[in-house]
VEXGUSE-217822 format. One record per atom (N, C-alpha, C, O): residue in one letter; x, y, z. Coordinates in steps of 0.1 Angstrom, whole numbers, padded with zeros to 4 digits, always signed. Example, Ala and Ser with C-alpha at 12.3 -4.5 7.8 and 13.67 -1.06 7.14 Angstrom:
residues 2
A+0132-0057+0078;A+0123-0045+0078;A+0132-0033+0078;A+0142-0033+0085;S+0128-0022+0071;S+0137-0011+0071;S+0129+0000+0079;S+0134+0011+0080;
***
This chain:
residues 218
M-0444+0327-0146;M-0438+0316-0153;M-0423+0320-0156;M-0415+0311-0154;T-0421+0332-0161;T-0407+0336-0164;T-0398+0336-0152;T-0387+0331-0152;N-0404+0341-0140;N-0396+0341-0128;N-0393+0327-0123;N-0382+0325-0118;T-0402+0318-0125;T-0400+0305-0121;T-0388+0298-0129;T-0380+0291-0123;L-0388+0301-0141;L-0378+0295-0150;L-0364+0301-0146;L-0354+0294-0146;N-0364+0314-0144;N-0351+0320-0141;N-0346+0315-0128;N-0334+0313-0126;K-0354+0313-0118;K-0350+0308-0105;K-0345+0294-0106;K-0336+0290-0099;S-0352+0286-0114;S-0348+0272-0114;S-0335+0269-0122;S-0329+0259-0120;G-0331+0279-0130;G-0319+0276-0138;G-0307+0282-0132;G-0296+0278-0137;G-0307+0290-0122;G-0296+0297-0116;G-0293+0293-0102;G-0301+0285-0096;P-0283+0298-0096;P-0280+0295-0082;P-0290+0301-0073;P-0297+0310-0076;S-0290+0296-0061;S-0300+0301-0051;S-0296+0315-0047;S-0284+0318-0045;E-0306+0324-0045;E-0303+0338-0042;E-0304+0341-0027;E-0298+0350-0022;M-0312+0333-0020;M-0314+0335-0006;M-0302+0330+0002;M-0297+0319-0001;P-0297+0338+0012;P-0285+0333+0020;P-0288+0320+0027;P-0279+0312+0028;E-0300+0318+0031;E-0303+0306+0038;E-0302+0294+0029;E-0297+0283+0033;E-0307+0296+0016;E-0306+0285+0007;E-0291+0282+0003;E-0287+0270+0001;R-0284+0292+0001;R-0270+0290-0003;R-0262+0283+0009;R-0254+0274+0006;E-0265+0287+0021;E-0259+0280+0032;E-0263+0265+0033;E-0255+0257+0036;Y-0276+0263+0031;Y-0280+0249+0031;Y-0274+0241+0020;Y-0269+0229+0022;E-0272+0246+0008;E-0266+0239-0003;E-0251+0237+0000;E-0246+0226-0003;M-0244+0247+0007;M-0230+0245+0010;M-0229+0234+0021;M-0220+0226+0020;R-0237+0234+0031;R-0237+0223+0041;R-0239+0209+0035;R-0233+0200+0039;A-0248+0209+0025;A-0251+0196+0019;A-0239+0192+0011;A-0236+0180+0010;L-0232+0201+0004;L-0220+0197-0004;L-0209+0192+0005;L-0203+0182+0002;I-0207+0199+0017;I-0197+0195+0026;I-0200+0181+0032;I-0192+0173+0034;S-0213+0179+0035;S-0218+0166+0041;S-0216+0155+0030;S-0212+0144+0034;S-0218+0158+0018;S-0216+0148+0007;S-0202+0144+0006;S-0199+0132+0003;I-0192+0154+0008;I-0178+0151+0007;I-0175+0142+0019;I-0167+0132+0018;W-0180+0145+0031;W-0177+0137+0043;W-0183+0122+0041;W-0176+0113+0044;T-0195+0122+0036;T-0202+0109+0034;T-0195+0101+0023;T-0192+0089+0025;G-0192+0107+0012;G-0185+0101+0001;G-0172+0095+0005;G-0168+0084+0001;G-0164+0102+0013;G-0151+0097+0017;G-0152+0085+0026;G-0145+0075+0024;R-0162+0085+0035;R-0164+0073+0043;R-0170+0061+0035;R-0166+0050+0038;L-0178+0063+0026;L-0183+0053+0018;L-0172+0047+0009;L-0172+0035+0007;F-0163+0055+0004;F-0152+0050-0004;F-0143+0041+0005;F-0138+0031+0000;I-0141+0045+0017;I-0133+0037+0027;I-0140+0024+0029;I-0133+0013+0030;G-0153+0024+0030;G-0160+0012+0031;G-0159+0002+0019;G-0157-0010+0021;S-0159+0008+0007;S-0157+0000-0005;S-0143-0005-0005;S-0141-0017-0009;Y-0133+0003-0001;Y-0119-0001-0001;Y-0118-0013+0009;Y-0109-0022+0007;T-0125-0012+0020;T-0124-0023+0030;T-0129-0036+0025;T-0123-0047+0028;F-0139-0036+0016;F-0143-0049+0010;F-0132-0055+0002;F-0131-0067+0002;M-0125-0047-0005;M-0113-0052-0013;M-0103-0058-0004;M-0097-0069-0007;L-0100-0051+0007;L-0090-0057+0017;L-0095-0070+0023;L-0088-0079+0025;A-0108-0070+0026;A-0114-0082+0032;A-0113-0094+0023;A-0110-0105+0027;G-0115-0092+0010;G-0113-0103+0000;G-0099-0108+0000;G-0096-0121+0000;L-0089-0099+0001;L-0075-0103+0001;L-0072-0111+0014;L-0065-0121+0014;A-0076-0105+0025;A-0074-0112+0038;A-0080-0126+0039;A-0074-0135+0044;F-0092-0127+0034;F-0099-0140+0034;F-0091-0150+0026;F-0088-0161+0031;S-0086-0147+0014;S-0079-0156+0006;S-0066-0160+0012;S-0061-0171+0012;Y-0059-0150+0019;Y-0046-0152+0025;Y-0048-0162+0037;Y-0041-0172+0037;F-0057-0160+0046;F-0059-0169+0057;F-0065-0182+0054;F-0062-0192+0060;Y-0074-0182+0044;Y-0080-0195+0040;Y-0069-0204+0034;Y-0068-0216+0038;L-0061-0199+0024;L-0050-0207+0018;L-0040-0211+0028;L-0034-0222+0028;R-0037-0202+0038;R-0027-0205+0048;R-0032-0216+0057;R-0024-0225+0061;S-0044-0216+0061;S-0049-0225+0071;S-0052-0239+0064;S-0049-0249+0070;S-0056-0239+0051;S-0058-0252+0045;S-0045-0259+0041;S-0043-0271+0042;N-0036-0250+0035;N-0022-0255+0031;N-0023-0268+0023;N-0016-0278+0026;S-0032-0268+0013;S-0034-0280+0005;S-0021-0285-0002;S-0014-0277-0008;G-0017-0297+0000;G-0005-0303-0006;G+0008-0296-0001;G+0018-0297-0007;L+0007-0290+0011;L+0018-0283+0016;L+0024-0272+0007;L+0036-0270+0006;L+0015-0266-0001;L+0019-0257-0012;L+0016-0242-0008;L+0017-0234-0016;W+0013-0240+0005;W+0010-0226+0008;W+0023-0218+0007;W+0023-0207+0002;R+0034-0223+0013;R+0046-0216+0013;R+0058-0225+0013;R+0065-0227+0024;P+0061-0231+0002;P+0072-0241+0001;P+0085-0234+0005;P+0088-0223+0001;D+0093-0241+0013;D+0106-0236+0018;D+0105-0222+0025;D+0115-0215+0026;H+0093-0219+0030;H+0091-0206+0037;H+0096-0194+0029;H+0102-0185+0035;V+0093-0194+0016;V+0098-0183+0008;V+0090-0171+0012;V+0079-0171+0015;T+0097-0159+0011;T+0092-0146+0015;T+0096-0136+0005;T+0107-0136+0000;A+0087-0126+0003;A+0091-0115-0005;A+0102-0107+0001;A+0104-0108+0013;P+0110-0099-0007;P+0122-0092-0001;P+0117-0082+0010;P+0110-0073+0007;R+0122-0085+0022;R+0117-0077+0033;R+0123-0063+0033;R+0117-0053+0038;A+0134-0061+0027;A+0140-0047+0025;A+0131-0039+0017;A+0128-0027+0021;F+0126-0044+0006;F+0116-0037-0002;F+0104-0034+0005;F+0098-0023+0005;G+0099-0044+0012;G+0086-0042+0020;G+0087-0032+0031;G+0078-0024+0033;L+0099-0032+0037;L+0101-0022+0048;L+0102-0008+0042;L+0096+0002+0048;L+0109-0006+0031;L+0110+0007+0025;L+0096+0012+0020;L+0093+0024+0021;I+0089+0003+0013;I+0076+0007+0008;I+0066+0011+0019;I+0060+0022+0018;F+0066+0003+0029;F+0057+0006+0041;F+0062+0019+0048;F+0053+0027+0052;G+0075+0021+0050;G+0080+0032+0056;G+0077+0045+0049;G+0073+0055+0055;L+0078+0045+0035;L+0075+0057+0027;L+0060+0059+0027;L+0056+0071+0027;S+0052+0049+0026;S+0038+0051+0027;S+0034+0057+0040;S+0025+0066+0040;L+0040+0052+0051;L+0037+0058+0064;L+0041+0072+0065;L+0034+0080+0071;M+0052+0075+0059;M+0057+0089+0059;M+0047+0098+0051;M+0045+0110+0056;T+0042+0093+0040;T+0032+0101+0033;T+0020+0104+0042;T+0014+0115+0041;T+0015+0094+0049;T+0004+0096+0058;T+0007+0106+0069;T-0001+0115+0072;I+0018+0105+0075;I+0022+0114+0086;I+0023+0128+0080;I+0018+0138+0087;L+0028+0130+0068;L+0029+0143+0063;L+0015+0149+0060;L+0013+0161+0062;A+0006+0141+0054;A-0007+0145+0052;A-0014+0149+0065;A-0021+0159+0065;Y-0012+0141+0075;Y-0019+0144+0088;Y-0013+0157+0094;Y-0021+0165+0099;V+0000+0158+0095;V+0006+0170+0101;V+0003+0182+0092;V+0000+0193+0098;G+0003+0181+0079;G-0001+0192+0070;G-0015+0197+0073;G-0017+0209+0073;R-0024+0188+0075;R-0038+0193+0078;R-0038+0200+0091;R-0045+0210+0093;K-0031+0195+0101;K-0031+0201+0114;K-0025+0215+0114;K-0030+0224+0120;R-0015+0216+0106;R-0009+0230+0104;R-0018+0239+0096;R-0018+0251+0099;L-0025+0234+0087;L-0034+0242+0079;L-0045+0247+0088;L-0049+0259+0088;V-0051+0239+0097;V-0061+0243+0106;V-0056+0254+0116;V-0064+0263+0119;S-0044+0252+0119;S-0038+0262+0129;S-0034+0275+0122;S-0030+0285+0128;G-0035+0276+0108;G-0033+0288+0101;G-0020+0289+0093;G-0017+0299+0087;S-0012+0278+0093;S+0000+0278+0086;S-0001+0271+0072;S+0000+0259+0071;Y-0004+0279+0062;Y-0006+0274+0049;Y+0007+0269+0043;Y+0007+0259+0036;T+0018+0276+0045;T+0031+0272+0039;T+0034+0258+0044;T+0039+0250+0036;D+0032+0255+0057;D+0036+0242+0062;D+0027+0231+0056;D+0032+0220+0053;F+0015+0234+0053;F+0006+0224+0047;F+0011+0221+0033;F+0012+0210+0029;I+0014+0232+0025;I+0019+0229+0011;I+0032+0222+0011;I+0033+0213+0003;V+0041+0225+0020;V+0054+0218+0020;V+0052+0203+0024;V+0058+0195+0017;A+0044+0201+0034;A+0041+0187+0038;A+0034+0179+0027;A+0037+0168+0025;A+0024+0186+0020;A+0017+0179+0010;A+0025+0175-0002;A+0025+0163-0006;W+0034+0184-0007;W+0042+0181-0018;W+0053+0171-0014;W+0057+0163-0023;T+0058+0172-0002;T+0068+0162+0002;T+0061+0148+0003;T+0068+0138+0000;G+0049+0148+0008;G+0042+0135+0008;G+0039+0130-0006;G+0040+0117-0008;V+0037+0138-0016;V+0036+0133-0029;V+0049+0127-0034;V+0048+0116-0041;V+0060+0132-0031;V+0073+0127-0035;V+0075+0113-0028;V+0079+0104-0035;T+0073+0112-0015;T+0075+0100-0008;T+0065+0089-0013;T+0069+0077-0014;G+0053+0093-0016;G+0043+0083-0021;G+0047+0078-0035;G+0046+0066-0038;L+0053+0087-0044;L+0057+0083-0057;L+0069+0074-0056;L+0071+0064-0064;V+0078+0076-0047;V+0090+0067-0045;V+0085+0053-0040;V+0090+0043-0045;A+0075+0053-0031;A+0070+0040-0026;A+0063+0033-0038;A+0065+0021-0039;L+0056+0040-0046;L+0050+0034-0058;L+0060+0028-0068;L+0059+0017-0073;L+0071+0035-0070;L+0082+0031-0079;L+0088+0018-0073;L+0091+0009-0080;L+0091+0018-0060;L+0097+0006-0053;L+0088-0006-0054;L+0092-0017-0056;Q+0075-0003-0053;Q+0065-0014-0054;Q+0065-0021-0067;Q+0064-0033-0069;I+0067-0013-0078;I+0068-0018-0091;I+0081-0025-0093;I+0082-0036-0099;I+0092-0019-0089;I+0105-0026-0090;I+0106-0039-0083;I+0113-0048-0087;E+0099-0040-0072;E+0100-0053-0064;E+0096-0065-0072;E+0100-0076-0069;F+0087-0063-0082;F+0083-0074-0091;F+0095-0082-0097;F+0095-0094-0099;S+0105-0074-0100;S+0117-0080-0107;S+0127-0086-0097;S+0137-0092-0101;H+0124-0086-0084;H+0133-0091-0073;H+0126-0102-0065;H+0131-0106-0055;L+0115-0107-0070;L+0108-0117-0062;L+0115-0131-0064;L+0118-0134-0075;P+0116-0138-0053;P+0123-0151-0054;P+0113-0163-0057;P+0116-0174-0055;F+0102-0159-0063;F+0092-0169-0067;F+0084-0164-0079;F+0085-0152-0082;Y+0077-0173-0086;Y+0069-0170-0097;Y+0054-0168-0093;Y+0050-0175-0084;P+0047-0159-0100;P+0033-0158-0097;P+0026-0172-0099;P+0027-0178-0109;G+0018-0175-0089;G+0010-0188-0090;G+0018-0200-0086;G+0013-0211-0087;S+0031-0199-0082;S+0039-0210-0077;S+0034-0216-0064;S+0038-0227-0061;S+0027-0208-0056;S+0023-0212-0043;S+0011-0203-0039;S+0008-0193-0045;G+0004-0207-0028;G-0007-0199-0023;G-0002-0185-0019;G-0008-0175-0021;Y+0010-0185-0012;Y+0016-0172-0007;Y+0019-0164-0019;Y+0016-0152-0019;A+0025-0170-0030;A+0029-0162-0041;A+0017-0155-0048;A+0017-0144-0052;S+0006-0163-0049;S-0006-0158-0056;S-0012-0146-0048;S-0015-0136-0054;T-0013-0148-0035;T-0019-0137-0027;T-0010-0125-0026;T-0014-0114-0025;F+0003-0127-0027;F+0013-0116-0026;F+0012-0108-0039;F+0012-0096-0038;I+0010-0114-0050;I+0009-0107-0063;I-0004-0099-0062;I-0004-0087-0066;G-0015-0105-0057;G-0027-0097-0056;G-0025-0085-0046;G-0030-0074-0049;Y-0018-0087-0035;Y-0016-0076-0026;Y-0007-0065-0033;Y-0010-0053-0031;S+0003-0069-0040;S+0012-0059-0047;S+0004-0050-0057;S+0005-0038-0057;V-0005-0057-0065;V-0013-0049-0074;V-0022-0040-0067;V-0024-0029-0071;M-0028-0045-0056;M-0038-0037-0049;M-0030-0025-0042;M-0036-0014-0042;N-0018-0027-0038;N-0010-0017-0031;N-0006-0006-0042;N-0006+0006-0038;I-0003-0010-0054;I+0000-0001-0064;I-0013+0008-0067;I-0011+0021-0068;M-0024+0002-0068;M-0037+0010-0069;M-0039+0020-0058;M-0043+0031-0060;T-0036+0015-0046;T-0038+0023-0034;T-0028+0035-0034;T-0032+0046-0031;L-0016+0033-0037;L-0006+0044-0037;L-0009+0054-0048;L-0008+0066-0046;V-0014+0049-0060;V-0017+0058-0070;V-0029+0067-0066;V-0028+0080-0068;L-0039+0061-0060;L-0050+0069-0055;L-0046+0079-0044;L-0050+0091-0044;A-0038+0074-0034;A-0034+0083-0023;A-0026+0094-0028;A-0028+0106-0023;V-0016+0092-0037;V-0008+0103-0042;V-0016+0112-0050;V-0014+0125-0049;Y-0025+0107-0058;Y-0033+0116-0067;Y-0042+0125-0059;Y-0043+0137-0061;W-0048+0119-0048;W-0057+0127-0040;W-0049+0138-0032;W-0053+0149-0031;L-0037+0134-0027;L-0029+0144-0020;L-0024+0155-0030;L-0024+0167-0026;E-0020+0151-0042;E-0015+0161-0052;E-0026+0171-0056;E-0024+0183-0057;T-0038+0166-0059;T-0049+0175-0063;T-0053+0184-0052;T-0057+0195-0054;T-0053+0179-0039;T-0056+0187-0028;T-0046+0199-0026;T-0050+0210-0024;A-0033+0196-0028;A-0023+0206-0027;A-0024+0216-0038;A-0023+0228-0036;A-0027+0211-0050;A-0029+0220-0062;A-0041+0229-0060;A-0040+0241-0063;R-0052+0224-0054;R-0063+0232-0052;R-0061+0243-0041;R-0065+0254-0043;G-0053+0239-0031;G-0049+0249-0021;G-0041+0261-0027;G-0043+0272-0023;M-0032+0257-0036;M-0024+0268-0043;M-0032+0277-0051;M-0030+0289-0052;R-0042+0271-0058;R-0051+0279-0067;R-0060+0288-0058;R-0062+0299-0062;I-0065+0283-0047;I-0073+0292-0038;I-0065+0303-0033;I-0069+0314-0032;R-0052+0300-0029;R-0044+0311-0024;R-0041+0322-0034;R-0040+0333-0031;R-0040+0317-0047;R-0037+0327-0058;R-0049+0334-0062;R-0048+0346-0066;E-0061+0328-0062;E-0073+0335-0068;E-0082+0342-0058;E-0089+0351-0062;L-0082+0338-0046;L-0091+0344-0036;L-0085+0355-0029;L-0072+0355-0026;P-0092+0366-0025;P-0086+0377-0018;P-0084+0374-0003;P-0089+0364+0002;G-0075+0382+0003;G-0073+0380+0018;G-0060+0375+0021;G-0053+0369+0012;A-0056+0376+0034;A-0043+0371+0038;A-0043+0356+0039;A-0033+0349+0035;N-0054+0350+0044;N-0055+0335+0045;N-0068+0330+0038;N-0077+0326+0046;P-0069+0331+0025;P-0082+0328+0019;P-0086+0313+0021;P-0098+0311+0020;E-0076+0304+0022;E-0080+0290+0024;E-0087+0288+0038;E-0093+0277+0039;L-0086+0297+0047;L-0093+0296+0060;L-0105+0305+0061;L-0112+0306+0071;S-0109+0311+0050;S-0120+0320+0050;S-0133+0312+0049;S-0133+0300+0048;S-0144+0320+0049;S-0158+0314+0048;S-0162+0313+0033;S-0174+0310+0031;H-0153+0316+0024;H-0157+0315+0010;H-0161+0301+0007;H-0154+0291+0012;P-0171+0299-0002;P-0175+0285-0005;P-0164+0276-0010;P-0163+0264-0006;R-0155+0281-0018;R-0144+0273-0023;R-0134+0269-0012;R-0129+0258-0012;A-0132+0278-0003;A-0123+0275+0008;A-0129+0264+0017;A-0122+0256+0022;R-0142+0265+0020;R-0149+0255+0028;R-0149+0241+0022;R-0147+0231+0029;V-0151+0241+0009;V-0151+0228+0002;V-0136+0223+0002;V-0134+0211+0004;F-0127+0231+0001;F-0113+0227+0001;F-0109+0221+0014;F-0103+0211+0015;R-0113+0227+0025;R-0110+0222+0038;R-0117+0208+0041;R-0112+0199+0047;A-0129+0207+0036;A-0136+0194+0037;A-0129+0183+0029;A-0128+0172+0033;D-0124+0187+0017;D-0116+0177+0009;D-0103+0173+0016;D-0100+0162+0016;V-0097+0183+0022;V-0084+0180+0030;V-0087+0170+0041;V-0080+0161+0043;A-0098+0172+0048;A-0102+0163+0059;A-0105+0149+0054;A-0100+0140+0060;A-0112+0148+0043;A-0115+0135+0038;A-0103+0128+0033;A-0101+0116+0035;M-0094+0135+0026;M-0081+0129+0022;M-0073+0124+0033;M-0067+0114+0032;T-0072+0132+0044;T-0064+0128+0055;T-0069+0116+0062;T-0062+0107+0066;Y-0083+0115+0063;Y-0089+0104+0069;Y-0086+0091+0061;Y-0083+0081+0067;F-0086+0092+0048;F-0083+0081+0040;F-0068+0077+0041;F-0065+0065+0042;Q-0059+0087+0042;Q-0045+0084+0043;Q-0042+0076+0056;Q-0034+0067+0056;V-0049+0080+0067;V-0047+0074+0080;V-0052+0059+0079;V-0046+0050+0085;Y-0063+0057+0073;Y-0069+0044+0071;Y-0059+0035+0063;Y-0057+0023+0067;V-0054+0040+0053;V-0044+0033+0044;V-0032+0029+0053;V-0027+0018+0051;A-0027+0038+0061;A-0015+0035+0069;A-0019+0023+0079;A-0010+0015+0082;M-0030+0024+0085;M-0034+0014+0095;M-0035+0000+0088;M-0030-0010+0093;T-0042-0001+0077;T-0044-0013+0070;T-0030-0018+0064;T-0028-0030+0063;G-0022-0008+0060;G-0009-0011+0054;G+0000-0018+0064;G+0008-0027+0061;A-0001-0014+0077;A+0007-0021+0087;A+0003-0035+0089;A+0011-0044+0090;L-0010-0038+0088;L-0015-0052+0089;L-0010-0060+0077;L-0006-0071+0079;L-0011-0055+0065;L-0007-0062+0053;L+0008-0064+0053;L+0013-0075+0049;F+0015-0054+0058;F+0030-0056+0059;F+0033-0068+0068;F+0042-0076+0065;A+0027-0068+0079;A+0029-0079+0088;A+0025-0093+0082;A+0032-0103+0084;M+0014-0093+0075;M+0010-0106+0069;M+0019-0111+0059;M+0023-0123+0059;F+0024-0103+0050;F+0032-0107+0038;F+0047-0107+0040;F+0054-0113+0033;Y+0052-0099+0050;Y+0066-0099+0052;Y+0071-0104+0065;Y+0083-0107+0066;L+0063-0105+0075;L+0067-0109+0089;L+0062-0122+0093;L+0069-0130+0100;M+0050-0125+0090;M+0043-0137+0095;M+0048-0150+0087;M+0044-0161+0090;
***
């Protein structure tokens, strides 16, 4: 009875059990990242449906009076900086896999800066809009898109920042020349998190290109 209680309250002692638990944890990170992208896609789908529905119906010719458009300079800067953040995250992961920890850290923190600048510009754009919220179908959907993009940038930058901070902590606390590439459980979880973060960043860039075209070019 005592042995059973001791084993149930502590970590697994058998190497096979520890490896199984580690694989399960890494698989949960992989699955969780894809499920989160799926949930995020539902939010995008709702925005896209409202955009194309209001545009096609154009009730009272109030979809886009006078063909009003949000400031394209702001949109181009925001999209360009967001795309740069994605590229830095992707290249940083590639460099990490190849063994260059320094390149990963530099790319990650640079991506945090570009993402924060994009977030700031997205907020500032509200004061430069040539229309009022709710003044037309386009205006309403654009405000929804802007708020959603703010949420997306906050999440993307936060995930990138915490990943970079975790990498620095692993390099400082674990032994070895390249501890982030070792078989240590923390290092393996870190690499899985980097992969999930990069996958999300790439997805954000792809959907961001579509949204940029919808609200600034079409």
